[in-house]
Residue, then its C-alpha position, 0 to 999 in steps of 0.5 A: x461536621x467537625x474536622x481537627x487539624x494535626x501537624x507533624x514535625x515536617x509541617x504536614x497537615x493531617x485532617x482528622x474526622x471523627x467516625x461518628x461525625x463523618x458523612x455516612x457512606x453508600x452501602x453495597x447492595x448484596x442483591x447485586x453481588x455475585x457468588x463468591x469464588x472459593x478455593x478448594x481449601x475454603x470449601x473443604x474447611x466449610x464442609x468440615x465445619x458444617x459436618x462438625x456442627x451437625x455432629x455436635x448437634x446430634x450429640x447434644x440431642x442424644x444427650x438430652x434424650x438420654x437425660x429425659x430417660x426416653x431410651x428406657x432404663x440404663x445404668x445403675x439407677x434402674 
């Protein structure tokens, strides 16, 4: 492990360790973590995001079905 020393104008010494040369830290186990507490605004935002994504997915599916001409003849090209 390489450590660099930096001095400032007050003669304080700062030790700098490059992140790639640092010793790895112990990772947290997600199995031991409990459920997160969320405020009402966070819950509302997540539910809104989920609804938006579902609606956009359904619109994409509808557009693909229309492009494959599975709904019969529509429009001027019939």
